[in-house]
Z-matrix of the N, CA and C atoms (Angstrom, degrees):
N
C 1 1.468
C 2 1.531 1 109.44
N 3 1.320 2 116.23 1 139.77
C 4 1.458 3 121.00 2 179.77
C 5 1.525 4 110.51 3 -64.68
N 6 1.320 5 115.53 4 158.64
C 7 1.466 6 121.12 5 176.87
C 8 1.521 7 109.62 6 -56.42
N 9 1.341 8 115.45 7 143.59
C 10 1.457 9 121.28 8 -178.71
C 11 1.520 10 106.82 9 -139.07
N 12 1.316 11 117.44 10 110.58
C 13 1.459 12 121.09 11 -175.58
C 14 1.519 13 110.26 12 -93.00
N 15 1.332 14 116.33 13 126.13
C 16 1.461 15 122.00 14 178.59
C 17 1.521 16 108.70 15 -116.28
N 18 1.323 17 116.84 16 123.20
C 19 1.457 18 121.52 17 179.27
C 20 1.525 19 110.09 18 -90.90
N 21 1.329 20 118.34 19 145.78
C 22 1.465 21 120.63 20 -178.75
C 23 1.528 22 112.11 21 -67.68
N 24 1.323 23 115.73 22 150.15
C 25 1.464 24 122.27 23 177.71
C 26 1.524 25 109.82 24 -60.26
N 27 1.328 26 116.08 25 137.94
C 28 1.465 27 121.07 26 176.62
C 29 1.518 28 109.39 27 -145.39
N 30 1.315 29 115.96 28 155.31
C 31 1.464 30 122.53 29 177.51
C 32 1.527 31 107.85 30 -113.62
N 33 1.326 32 115.56 31 126.86
C 34 1.463 33 120.55 32 -175.02
C 35 1.528 34 110.36 33 -142.09
N 36 1.323 35 115.43 34 170.58
C 37 1.460 36 119.99 35 171.55
C 38 1.529 37 109.25 36 -66.87
N 39 1.318 38 116.33 37 161.93
C 40 1.451 39 120.63 38 179.55
C 41 1.518 40 112.53 39 -58.75
N 42 1.330 41 116.83 40 -45.00
C 43 1.457 42 119.84 41 -178.82
C 44 1.522 43 111.19 42 -64.36
N 45 1.330 44 117.20 43 -41.17
C 46 1.461 45 119.18 44 179.60
C 47 1.518 46 110.50 45 -65.24
N 48 1.343 47 117.39 46 -40.89
C 49 1.466 48 119.42 47 178.45
C 50 1.525 49 111.48 48 -59.47
N 51 1.314 50 116.90 49 -44.00
C 52 1.459 51 119.84 50 -179.89
C 53 1.528 52 111.20 51 -69.47
N 54 1.340 53 116.88 52 -34.90
C 55 1.463 54 120.49 53 176.91
C 56 1.526 55 110.65 54 -64.68
N 57 1.332 56 116.82 55 -41.74
C 58 1.469 57 120.30 56 179.63
C 59 1.528 58 110.20 57 -63.00
N 60 1.333 59 117.13 58 -45.59
C 61 1.463 60 120.06 59 179.22
C 62 1.536 61 110.96 60 -60.16
N 63 1.333 62 115.86 61 -44.39
C 64 1.461 63 119.16 62 179.25
C 65 1.524 64 111.11 63 -64.15
N 66 1.326 65 117.04 64 -40.98
C 67 1.463 66 120.66 65 179.76
C 68 1.523 67 111.55 66 -65.37
N 69 1.326 68 116.80 67 -37.13
C 70 1.465 69 120.01 68 177.10
C 71 1.527 70 110.36 69 -62.75
N 72 1.327 71 115.84 70 -42.99
C 73 1.465 72 119.94 71 178.36
C 74 1.528 73 110.50 72 -63.25
N 75 1.335 74 116.89 73 -46.84
C 76 1.464 75 120.90 74 -178.27
C 77 1.532 76 111.52 75 -64.19
N 78 1.337 77 116.27 76 -39.08
C 79 1.461 78 120.38 77 179.02
C 80 1.525 79 110.68 78 -65.54
N 81 1.333 80 115.88 79 -42.62
C 82 1.468 81 119.75 80 178.63
C 83 1.527 82 110.50 81 -59.59
N 84 1.331 83 115.85 82 -41.52
C 85 1.474 84 120.19 83 179.94
C 86 1.529 85 110.87 84 -67.31
N 87 1.328 86 116.25 85 -49.38
C 88 1.467 87 119.88 86 -174.58
C 89 1.524 88 112.10 87 -66.55
N 90 1.332 89 117.06 88 -33.40
C 91 1.460 90 120.84 89 -179.16
C 92 1.524 91 112.46 90 -96.70
N 93 1.345 92 115.91 91 -0.38
C 94 1.471 93 121.06 92 -179.46
C 95 1.531 94 110.93 93 51.19
N 96 1.318 95 115.24 94 49.19
C 97 1.463 96 121.66 95 179.56
C 98 1.530 97 109.20 96 -65.66
N 99 1.337 98 116.18 97 135.60
C 100 1.458 99 119.91 98 -175.89
C 101 1.529 100 113.12 99 -106.91
N 102 1.337 101 117.16 100 15.53
C 103 1.465 102 121.78 101 -179.99
C 104 1.531 103 109.60 102 -130.85
N 105 1.324 104 118.09 103 162.63
C 106 1.471 105 120.89 104 179.38
C 107 1.530 106 112.46 105 -79.66
N 108 1.314 107 114.47 106 153.54
C 109 1.469 108 122.69 107 171.43
C 110 1.525 109 107.18 108 -121.46
N 111 1.329 110 115.64 109 126.31
C 112 1.473 111 121.77 110 -176.04
C 113 1.521 112 108.32 111 -119.71
N 114 1.318 113 115.96 112 131.79
C 115 1.471 114 121.00 113 -177.42
C 116 1.526 115 110.43 114 -134.23
N 117 1.335 116 116.67 115 142.58
C 118 1.456 117 123.31 116 173.39
C 119 1.522 118 108.32 117 -118.72
N 120 1.336 119 115.99 118 140.58
C 121 1.462 120 117.43 119 -178.87
C 122 1.528 121 112.01 120 -155.75
N 123 1.336 122 113.44 121 163.91
C 124 1.458 123 122.17 122 174.87
C 125 1.521 124 109.80 123 -123.36
N 126 1.339 125 116.09 124 -178.75
C 127 1.459 126 121.82 125 -171.69
C 128 1.529 127 110.80 126 -130.32
N 129 1.318 128 116.24 127 132.46
C 130 1.464 129 121.04 128 172.55
C 131 1.525 130 108.85 129 -152.11
N 132 1.348 131 117.19 130 120.20
C 133 1.465 132 126.66 131 -0.50
C 134 1.533 133 111.60 132 -71.11
N 135 1.338 134 116.17 133 175.44
C 136 1.458 135 119.36 134 176.26
C 137 1.529 136 109.27 135 -59.65
N 138 1.322 137 115.61 136 157.25
C 139 1.464 138 118.35 137 -167.48
C 140 1.527 139 111.05 138 -152.48
N 141 1.309 140 115.50 139 146.08
C 142 1.466 141 121.61 140 169.51
C 143 1.523 142 107.25 141 -99.87
N 144 1.337 143 116.12 142 128.16
C 145 1.464 144 119.31 143 171.95
C 146 1.520 145 108.48 144 -106.95
N 147 1.314 146 114.89 145 129.91
C 148 1.460 147 121.96 146 179.62
C 149 1.522 148 109.63 147 -97.98
N 150 1.329 149 116.26 148 144.35
C 151 1.454 150 120.41 149 173.85
C 152 1.522 151 110.66 150 -61.97
N 153 1.302 152 115.94 151 156.21
C 154 1.470 153 122.36 152 -172.59
C 155 1.529 154 113.22 153 -49.15
N 156 1.324 155 116.91 154 -42.03
C 157 1.469 156 120.52 155 -176.45
C 158 1.527 157 112.94 156 -113.65
N 159 1.317 158 117.61 157 15.87
C 160 1.464 159 120.80 158 -175.05
C 161 1.527 160 112.19 159 -75.32
N 162 1.315 161 115.79 160 137.68
C 163 1.460 162 121.77 161 174.70
C 164 1.527 163 108.77 162 -70.63
N 165 1.328 164 117.97 163 130.57
C 166 1.462 165 121.15 164 -177.98
C 167 1.523 166 113.19 165 -100.69
N 168 1.319 167 117.29 166 11.56
C 169 1.464 168 119.83 167 -174.94
C 170 1.526 169 113.06 168 -65.20
N 171 1.322 170 118.03 169 -18.99
C 172 1.467 171 120.70 170 179.98
C 173 1.527 172 112.00 171 -73.33
N 174 1.322 173 118.18 172 -15.03
C 175 1.461 174 121.17 173 -175.43
C 176 1.529 175 111.44 174 -75.82
N 177 1.322 176 115.10 175 136.61
C 178 1.457 177 122.16 176 173.00
C 179 1.532 178 106.69 177 -97.99
N 180 1.324 179 116.88 178 94.24
C 181 1.459 180 121.72 179 -172.84
C 182 1.535 181 112.43 180 -61.16
N 183 1.321 182 116.92 181 -36.16
C 184 1.474 183 119.62 182 179.96
C 185 1.527 184 110.33 183 -65.96
N 186 1.328 185 116.68 184 -42.04
C 187 1.466 186 120.59 185 178.17
C 188 1.524 187 110.19 186 -62.20
N 189 1.332 188 116.66 187 -43.53
C 190 1.457 189 120.59 188 -178.64
C 191 1.525 190 111.08 189 -64.96
N 192 1.316 191 116.71 190 -41.36
C 193 1.470 192 120.22 191 178.27
C 194 1.529 193 110.37 192 -62.58
N 195 1.318 194 116.17 193 -40.30
C 196 1.464 195 120.89 194 -179.95
C 197 1.524 196 111.06 195 -63.05
N 198 1.342 197 116.03 196 -36.10
C 199 1.467 198 120.70 197 -179.19
C 200 1.534 199 112.78 198 -92.17
N 201 1.342 200 116.87 199 6.20
C 202 1.467 201 122.18 200 -179.83
C 203 1.526 202 111.27 201 56.95
N 204 1.319 203 116.15 202 47.62
C 205 1.462 204 122.83 203 178.22
C 206 1.528 205 109.03 204 -109.42
N 207 1.308 206 116.18 205 120.60
C 208 1.466 207 121.41 206 179.09
C 209 1.531 208 110.95 207 -78.40
N 210 1.319 209 115.58 208 167.10
C 211 1.465 210 122.22 209 173.81
C 212 1.524 211 107.88 210 -133.63
N 213 1.333 212 116.00 211 134.73
C 214 1.461 213 121.14 212 178.61
C 215 1.524 214 108.28 213 -142.03
N 216 1.318 215 116.30 214 155.84
C 217 1.464 216 119.92 215 177.65
C 218 1.527 217 108.99 216 -108.39
N 219 1.349 218 115.35 217 135.99
C 220 1.456 219 121.28 218 -178.69
C 221 1.531 220 111.71 219 -86.97
N 222 1.325 221 115.28 220 159.88
C 223 1.461 222 121.17 221 168.69
C 224 1.524 223 110.53 222 -69.88
N 225 1.326 224 115.83 223 -29.30
C 226 1.457 225 121.74 224 -174.68
C 227 1.523 226 111.26 225 -86.72
N 228 1.316 227 115.31 226 162.73
C 229 1.461 228 120.65 227 179.83
C 230 1.521 229 112.06 228 -84.77
N 231 1.334 230 114.48 229 -159.95
C 232 1.459 231 119.42 230 -179.97
C 233 1.515 232 112.74 231 92.67
N 234 1.325 233 114.81 232 -168.59
C 235 1.461 234 121.45 233 -176.29
C 236 1.523 235 111.16 234 -107.21
N 237 1.313 236 115.30 235 176.81
C 238 1.460 237 121.04 236 -169.95
C 239 1.521 238 112.98 237 -70.99
N 240 1.317 239 114.56 238 149.36
C 241 1.454 240 122.98 239 172.33
C 242 1.521 241 108.89 240 -126.12
N 243 1.336 242 115.49 241 147.11
C 244 1.454 243 120.79 242 171.99
C 245 1.524 244 107.11 243 -103.60
N 246 1.323 245 116.50 244 116.04
C 247 1.457 246 122.17 245 -175.65
C 248 1.528 247 109.43 246 -100.42
N 249 1.314 248 114.96 247 111.30
C 250 1.461 249 119.48 248 179.21
C 251 1.525 250 109.09 249 -143.98
N 252 1.327 251 117.03 250 -87.73
C 253 1.460 252 121.14 251 -177.03
C 254 1.525 253 108.47 252 -91.13
N 255 1.320 254 116.18 253 75.92
C 256 1.461 255 121.22 254 -173.81
C 257 1.520 256 110.43 255 -153.22
N 258 1.320 257 115.53 256 173.69
C 259 1.462 258 123.04 257 167.45
C 260 1.524 259 105.77 258 -121.27
N 261 1.314 260 116.72 259 131.85
C 262 1.461 261 121.05 260 179.72
C 263 1.524 262 108.74 261 -110.69
N 264 1.323 263 115.13 262 143.02
C 265 1.458 264 119.40 263 176.84
C 266 1.526 265 109.43 264 -120.68
N 267 1.320 266 116.26 265 155.39
C 268 1.462 267 120.43 266 167.40
C 269 1.519 268 108.52 267 -137.86
N 270 1.326 269 115.16 268 149.87
C 271 1.457 270 122.72 269 -175.15
C 272 1.519 271 107.43 270 -140.62
N 273 1.318 272 116.46 271 121.56
C 274 1.465 273 122.30 272 179.00
C 275 1.526 274 108.28 273 -119.35
N 276 1.320 275 116.27 274 132.02
C 277 1.464 276 119.21 275 177.88
C 278 1.525 277 110.00 276 -158.78
N 279 1.344 278 117.08 277 160.04
C 280 1.463 279 118.71 278 171.38
C 281 1.521 280 110.00 279 -70.77
N 282 1.313 281 116.85 280 147.43
C 283 1.462 282 121.40 281 176.95
C 284 1.524 283 110.38 282 -53.75
N 285 1.334 284 115.99 283 -36.97
C 286 1.464 285 121.43 284 -176.51
C 287 1.525 286 113.39 285 -68.89
N 288 1.343 287 117.88 286 -15.62
C 289 1.463 288 120.67 287 179.05
C 290 1.527 289 110.96 288 -68.44
N 291 1.330 290 116.90 289 -30.89
C 292 1.459 291 122.13 290 -176.01
C 293 1.525 292 110.57 291 -88.24
N 294 1.319 293 115.69 292 154.37
C 295 1.464 294 120.82 293 179.96
C 296 1.521 295 111.42 294 -64.38
N 297 1.340 296 115.76 295 -37.18
C 298 1.463 297 120.47 296 -177.85
C 299 1.523 298 109.49 297 -136.45
N 300 1.334 299 115.25 298 52.33
C 301 1.453 300 121.01 299 -172.24
C 302 1.507 301 115.20 300 -66.53
N 303 1.330 302 118.12 301 -23.71
C 304 1.461 303 120.37 302 -179.79
C 305 1.525 304 112.08 303 -71.40
N 306 1.326 305 116.60 304 -22.80
C 307 1.466 306 121.51 305 -178.93
C 308 1.523 307 108.42 306 -92.90
N 309 1.327 308 116.79 307 118.63
C 310 1.469 309 121.25 308 -169.98
C 311 1.524 310 112.18 309 -60.29
N 312 1.333 311 118.11 310 -53.73
C 313 1.466 312 120.25 311 -176.95
C 314 1.523 313 110.80 312 -62.53
N 315 1.329 314 116.93 313 -41.16
C 316 1.468 315 120.01 314 179.30
C 317 1.528 316 111.10 315 -62.91
N 318 1.330 317 116.61 316 -37.67
C 319 1.468 318 119.36 317 179.71
C 320 1.525 319 111.21 318 -68.83
N 321 1.329 320 117.39 319 -39.54
C 322 1.469 321 120.59 320 173.83
C 323 1.522 322 109.76 321 -54.51
N 324 1.321 323 115.34 322 -48.10
C 325 1.460 324 120.12 323 -174.23
C 326 1.523 325 112.01 324 -69.15
N 327 1.322 326 116.80 325 -36.51
C 328 1.456 327 119.52 326 179.49
C 329 1.529 328 110.87 327 -67.73
N 330 1.315 329 117.07 328 -43.28
C 331 1.470 330 120.23 329 177.07
C 332 1.522 331 110.75 330 -66.20
N 333 1.330 332 116.47 331 -42.91
C 334 1.466 333 120.64 332 -178.12
C 335 1.519 334 112.47 333 -67.72
N 336 1.333 335 117.69 334 -21.04
C 337 1.457 336 120.20 335 178.35
C 338 1.524 337 111.48 336 -60.96
N 339 1.333 338 116.41 337 -28.34
C 340 1.467 339 120.48 338 175.19
C 341 1.528 340 109.74 339 -58.89
N 342 1.331 341 116.21 340 -44.11
C 343 1.462 342 120.89 341 -179.94
C 344 1.524 343 111.32 342 -68.51
N 345 1.314 344 116.99 343 -39.93
C 346 1.465 345 120.75 344 177.58
C 347 1.526 346 110.26 345 -57.84
N 348 1.325 347 115.85 346 -48.17
C 349 1.467 348 120.57 347 -178.67
C 350 1.519 349 111.32 348 -62.74
N 351 1.325 350 116.40 349 -40.10
C 352 1.464 351 119.91 350 -178.80
C 353 1.529 352 112.05 351 -69.07
N 354 1.321 353 117.49 352 -44.58
C 355 1.463 354 119.84 353 -178.09
C 356 1.529 355 111.77 354 -68.30
N 357 1.312 356 116.94 355 -24.66
C 358 1.466 357 119.42 356 175.90
C 359 1.529 358 110.62 357 -62.84
N 360 1.333 359 117.08 358 -28.32
C 361 1.465 360 121.39 359 179.87
C 362 1.523 361 112.30 360 -67.64
N 363 1.326 362 117.23 361 -21.22
C 364 1.472 363 120.37 362 177.85
C 365 1.529 364 110.75 363 -110.25
N 366 1.325 365 116.44 364 20.10
C 367 1.455 366 120.90 365 172.66
C 368 1.507 367 115.41 366 80.23
N 369 1.331 368 117.99 367 18.96
C 370 1.464 369 121.26 368 179.05
C 371 1.525 370 108.54 369 -113.51
N 372 1.315 371 116.32 370 112.71
C 373 1.460 372 121.89 371 -178.41
C 374 1.531 373 109.79 372 -94.51
N 375 1.302 374 115.68 373 112.68
C 376 1.457 375 121.83 374 -178.49
C 377 1.520 376 110.35 375 -105.10
N 378 1.323 377 115.67 376 153.41
C 379 1.461 378 120.02 377 171.51
C 380 1.523 379 108.62 378 -145.67
N 381 1.323 380 115.25 379 176.04
C 382 1.457 381 120.18 380 -176.46
C 383 1.521 382 109.86 381 -84.35
N 384 1.326 383 115.62 382 129.01
C 385 1.459 384 120.33 383 -177.69
C 386 1.506 385 111.96 384 -73.70
N 387 1.311 386 115.47 385 153.63
C 388 1.456 387 120.06 386 172.42
C 389 1.514 388 109.82 387 -84.92
N 390 1.317 389 117.30 388 150.78
C 391 1.463 390 121.05 389 179.44
C 392 1.514 391 110.27 390 -62.56
N 393 1.335 392 116.89 391 135.72
C 394 1.459 393 122.04 392 179.88
C 395 1.518 394 109.59 393 -117.42
N 396 1.336 395 115.61 394 136.61
C 397 1.463 396 119.28 395 177.78
C 398 1.523 397 109.34 396 -71.55
N 399 1.298 398 115.76 397 133.44
C 400 1.458 399 120.72 398 177.62
C 401 1.520 400 108.22 399 -151.39
N 402 1.309 401 116.03 400 153.77
C 403 1.453 402 119.79 401 -179.32
C 404 1.520 403 111.04 402 -55.51
N 405 1.322 404 115.78 403 137.81
C 406 1.467 405 120.31 404 179.12
C 407 1.525 406 111.25 405 -67.23
N 408 1.329 407 117.24 406 -9.38
C 409 1.458 408 120.85 407 -179.87
C 410 1.530 409 112.05 408 -84.08
N 411 1.328 410 117.52 409 -10.85
C 412 1.463 411 120.37 410 -178.54
C 413 1.524 412 109.97 411 -64.68
N 414 1.344 413 115.71 412 133.94
C 415 1.464 414 120.11 413 -177.65
C 416 1.523 415 113.24 414 -105.07
N 417 1.335 416 118.28 415 -16.34
C 418 1.456 417 122.15 416 -174.62
C 419 1.520 418 110.11 417 -90.39
N 420 1.323 419 116.01 418 120.09
C 421 1.464 420 121.82 419 -173.16
C 422 1.525 421 113.04 420 -60.60
N 423 1.343 422 117.44 421 -38.53
C 424 1.460 423 119.47 422 -174.53
C 425 1.529 424 112.48 423 -68.60
N 426 1.323 425 117.46 424 -14.04
C 427 1.464 426 120.77 425 177.49
C 428 1.522 427 112.40 426 -76.04
N 429 1.329 428 116.25 427 -9.80
C 430 1.464 429 121.23 428 -172.43
C 431 1.522 430 109.61 429 -118.43
N 432 1.322 431 116.76 430 132.11
C 433 1.450 432 121.19 431 175.42
C 434 1.519 433 109.14 432 -113.22
N 435 1.333 434 116.89 433 127.82
C 436 1.461 435 120.48 434 -171.11
C 437 1.522 436 114.33 435 -104.20
N 438 1.317 437 117.85 436 -8.86
C 439 1.453 438 119.55 437 -173.61
C 440 1.511 439 112.15 438 97.60
N 441 1.335 440 117.05 439 -15.46
C 442 1.470 441 121.91 440 174.58
C 443 1.525 442 110.77 441 -109.45
N 444 1.336 443 116.60 442 -2.13
C 445 1.459 444 121.07 443 177.89
C 446 1.526 445 109.94 444 -83.69
N 447 1.337 446 115.85 445 161.67
C 448 1.452 447 120.06 446 -179.65
C 449 1.516 448 110.40 447 -103.59
N 450 1.321 449 114.92 448 131.36
C 451 1.457 450 122.48 449 -174.42
C 452 1.523 451 111.43 450 -125.26
N 453 1.321 452 114.32 451 154.99
C 454 1.461 453 122.23 452 172.37
C 455 1.523 454 106.97 453 -119.95
N 456 1.312 455 116.06 454 115.30
C 457 1.465 456 121.91 455 -177.66
C 458 1.529 457 111.30 456 51.60
N 459 1.336 458 114.68 457 47.85
C 460 1.468 459 123.58 458 175.99
C 461 1.524 460 114.12 459 69.95
N 462 1.332 461 117.20 460 13.01
C 463 1.460 462 121.12 461 175.87
C 464 1.528 463 108.80 462 -114.69
N 465 1.304 464 116.28 463 135.22
C 466 1.471 465 120.85 464 -173.63
C 467 1.527 466 111.43 465 -73.05
N 468 1.325 467 115.63 466 127.23
C 469 1.460 468 122.80 467 177.97
C 470 1.524 469 111.85 468 -111.88
N 471 1.347 470 116.70 469 -36.85
C 472 1.460 471 121.23 470 -175.87
C 473 1.527 472 109.14 471 -128.45
N 474 1.315 473 115.66 472 120.72
C 475 1.461 474 121.29 473 175.48
C 476 1.514 475 110.12 474 -108.51
N 477 1.324 476 117.18 475 131.32
C 478 1.461 477 121.71 476 -174.82
C 479 1.524 478 111.60 477 -126.05
N 480 1.322 479 115.12 478 158.94
C 481 1.466 480 121.72 479 176.89
C 482 1.520 481 108.28 480 -143.24
N 483 1.320 482 115.59 481 158.21
C 484 1.459 483 121.11 482 -172.49
C 485 1.518 484 111.01 483 -136.56
N 486 1.328 485 115.94 484 151.57
C 487 1.465 486 121.16 485 164.24
C 488 1.522 487 107.67 486 -139.95
N 489 1.326 488 115.68 487 158.00
C 490 1.461 489 122.48 488 -177.26
C 491 1.519 490 109.89 489 -130.97
N 492 1.318 491 115.07 490 140.61
C 493 1.458 492 119.48 491 179.37
C 494 1.522 493 109.45 492 -153.99
N 495 1.328 494 116.05 493 127.44
C 496 1.476 495 122.11 494 173.84
C 497 1.528 496 113.49 495 49.66
N 498 1.333 497 115.99 496 40.80
C 499 1.463 498 119.22 497 176.78
C 500 1.514 499 114.81 498 83.46
N 501 1.339 500 117.22 499 12.68
C 502 1.465 501 121.34 500 179.08
C 503 1.532 502 109.90 501 -124.75
N 504 1.338 503 114.88 502 154.31
C 505 1.464 504 122.60 503 -179.45
C 506 1.518 505 109.44 504 -118.32
N 507 1.323 506 116.07 505 135.39
C 508 1.460 507 122.74 506 164.30
C 509 1.520 508 106.85 507 -113.85
N 510 1.313 509 117.01 508 119.43
C 511 1.469 510 121.19 509 172.27
C 512 1.517 511 107.98 510 -121.96
N 513 1.321 512 116.44 511 128.04
C 514 1.456 513 119.02 512 173.83
C 515 1.519 514 109.59 513 -135.15
N 516 1.339 515 115.07 514 159.48
C 517 1.455 516 117.25 515 -174.94
C 518 1.511 517 113.20 516 -161.43
N 519 1.323 518 114.42 517 162.58
C 520 1.457 519 124.02 518 -175.42
C 521 1.527 520 110.11 519 -104.34
N 522 1.339 521 115.70 520 123.61
C 523 1.469 522 122.53 521 174.77
C 524 1.519 523 106.77 522 -102.05
N 525 1.325 524 116.70 523 109.61
C 526 1.466 525 121.39 524 -171.15
C 527 1.527 526 110.64 525 -77.08
N 528 1.340 527 115.97 526 112.56
C 529 1.474 528 119.45 527 176.88
C 530 1.523 529 110.59 528 -85.00
N 531 1.327 530 117.57 529 -45.26
C 532 1.467 531 122.50 530 176.17
C 533 1.521 532 107.09 531 -156.49
N 534 1.324 533 117.19 532 164.34
C 535 1.461 534 119.87 533 179.63
C 536 1.529 535 110.36 534 -150.86
N 537 1.318 536 113.89 535 159.19
C 538 1.466 537 122.88 536 179.18
C 539 1.527 538 106.98 537 -112.65
N 540 1.324 539 116.41 538 100.05
C 541 1.466 540 121.24 539 -175.34
C 542 1.526 541 111.94 540 -57.36
N 543 1.316 542 117.15 541 -42.90
C 544 1.463 543 120.65 542 -178.18
C 545 1.527 544 111.32 543 -63.54
N 546 1.333 545 116.58 544 -42.72
C 547 1.459 546 120.06 545 179.13
C 548 1.523 547 110.87 546 -66.03
N 549 1.324 548 117.76 547 -42.74
C 550 1.466 549 120.99 548 178.49
C 551 1.522 550 111.19 549 -58.10
N 552 1.320 551 116.96 550 -41.12
C 553 1.462 552 120.18 551 -178.95
C 554 1.517 553 111.50 552 -69.09
N 555 1.324 554 117.39 553 -30.91
C 556 1.463 555 120.35 554 176.03
C 557 1.529 556 110.87 555 -71.72
N 558 1.322 557 116.17 556 -38.25
C 559 1.467 558 119.95 557 -179.32
C 560 1.523 559 111.45 558 -69.49
N 561 1.340 560 115.90 559 -47.40
C 562 1.464 561 120.13 560 -171.72
C 563 1.527 562 113.87 561 -96.74
N 564 1.344 563 116.25 562 -5.65
C 565 1.470 564 121.05 563 176.57
C 566 1.532 565 111.32 564 54.34
N 567 1.326 566 115.09 565 41.34
C 568 1.458 567 120.89 566 177.62
C 569 1.524 568 108.49 567 -150.76
N 570 1.303 569 116.45 568 154.57
C 571 1.462 570 120.33 569 178.36
C 572 1.523 571 109.16 570 -71.53
N 573 1.323 572 116.35 571 132.41
C 574 1.462 573 121.73 572 177.36
C 575 1.524 574 107.96 573 -96.80
N 576 1.304 575 116.61 574 112.82
C 577 1.458 576 122.23 575 -178.49
C 578 1.523 577 109.10 576 -80.76
N 579 1.331 578 116.54 577 103.84
C 580 1.462 579 120.44 578 -176.36
C 581 1.527 580 112.14 579 -72.04
N 582 1.321 581 117.00 580 -6.23
C 583 1.466 582 119.61 581 173.77
C 584 1.532 583 111.27 582 -76.02
N 585 1.334 584 117.09 583 -12.50
C 586 1.464 585 121.05 584 -176.80
C 587 1.523 586 113.53 585 -104.84
N 588 1.341 587 117.68 586 -12.76
C 589 1.469 588 120.13 587 -178.84
C 590 1.526 589 110.16 588 -128.32
N 591 1.329 590 114.75 589 159.63
C 592 1.466 591 119.92 590 178.71
C 593 1.528 592 108.25 591 -150.37
N 594 1.315 593 116.56 592 154.30
C 595 1.459 594 121.67 593 179.21
C 596 1.528 595 109.90 594 -117.01
N 597 1.336 596 115.19 595 162.40
C 598 1.463 597 120.42 596 175.63
C 599 1.528 598 109.97 597 -57.31
N 600 1.310 599 116.28 598 -41.65
C 601 1.462 600 120.86 599 -177.42
C 602 1.529 601 111.69 600 -62.26
N 603 1.324 602 117.05 601 -33.34
C 604 1.459 603 120.56 602 177.08
C 605 1.532 604 111.27 603 -72.53
N 606 1.317 605 115.89 604 -33.43
C 607 1.469 606 120.06 605 -179.59
C 608 1.521 607 110.85 606 -74.29
N 609 1.336 608 116.05 607 -46.45
C 610 1.466 609 121.10 608 -178.39
C 611 1.518 610 108.54 609 -152.14
N 612 1.331 611 116.18 610 99.75
C 613 1.463 612 120.95 611 -174.98
C 614 1.529 613 112.88 612 -66.53
N 615 1.335 614 117.04 613 -14.49
C 616 1.464 615 120.44 614 -179.69
C 617 1.524 616 113.35 615 -92.03
N 618 1.327 617 115.70 616 -3.83
C 619 1.462 618 119.88 617 -178.99
C 620 1.527 619 109.19 618 -88.38
N 621 1.322 620 116.38 619 113.36
C 622 1.464 621 120.94 620 -174.85
C 623 1.529 622 111.81 621 -85.22
N 624 1.335 623 114.62 622 160.31
C 625 1.461 624 119.59 623 174.79
C 626 1.523 625 110.90 624 -60.21
N 627 1.317 626 116.16 625 -41.17
C 628 1.462 627 119.53 626 -177.37
C 629 1.522 628 111.14 627 -62.23
N 630 1.329 629 117.44 628 -34.84
C 631 1.457 630 120.58 629 178.60
C 632 1.533 631 110.19 630 -68.88
N 633 1.316 632 116.94 631 -41.79
C 634 1.467 633 120.20 632 177.75
C 635 1.525 634 110.37 633 -62.53
N 636 1.333 635 116.29 634 -45.12
C 637 1.464 636 120.48 635 179.37
C 638 1.527 637 110.37 636 -60.73
N 639 1.330 638 116.57 637 -41.78
C 640 1.464 639 120.99 638 178.97
C 641 1.532 640 111.19 639 -60.01
N 642 1.334 641 116.74 640 -47.18
C 643 1.466 642 121.49 641 -179.05
C 644 1.527 643 110.86 642 -64.88
N 645 1.335 644 116.49 643 -45.37
C 646 1.461 645 120.10 644 -176.92
C 647 1.524 646 111.99 645 -69.96
N 648 1.310 647 117.25 646 -24.99
C 649 1.458 648 120.73 647 -175.65
C 650 1.523 649 113.16 648 -81.82
N 651 1.323 650 117.20 649 -13.99
C 652 1.455 651 119.61 650 178.77
C 653 1.519 652 110.09 651 -78.82
N 654 1.306 653 116.93 652 137.68
C 655 1.461 654 121.63 653 178.76
C 656 1.516 655 109.77 654 -57.70
N 657 1.326 656 115.97 655 132.77
C 658 1.465 657 119.25 656 -177.77
C 659 1.525 658 110.84 657 -87.91
């Protein structure tokens, strides 16, 4: 098996987390690294990450400042995420490392298979969600299932996004440990349909973040 670099879990500000992901991608490109780099991280303070081209006009900056919620923009596309009670992963690799890396959906699924295999070890069987119709006005990423996201019993648990540069892929995503429905609705000014999302805590309230981090951090 090719070399596989796993970075230790760390908690950082939103801007630092995005800077680290970008630096990992740039380093992989500049050094022509031929193996994947996998990272797990958390956020402090809590933070909203906006997709690369997402309009931020829906944000109430005064409300966010009052709640000590940061805002950062990702390299990757997609819609906004609220990062708080979660574990986030990032994965950087050359396109050539994957069996079908040139095909976007196939590459999502191949990278996400690592997470599927790991969560099976703690009794959580994940699969790829089917695309769901939703208003184009929705700003919250977890409300949308694209077919490349990971779901538990048809409810979205992990939302991921990707960017590509010079033959390399950065994919990162949010693993929802718990969420505050009322706060999400205040942030995104839209109803959060809890029939479409699920958290680790809802699946197994005895499964701790530290246990998930331990399982995900072991070389697969």
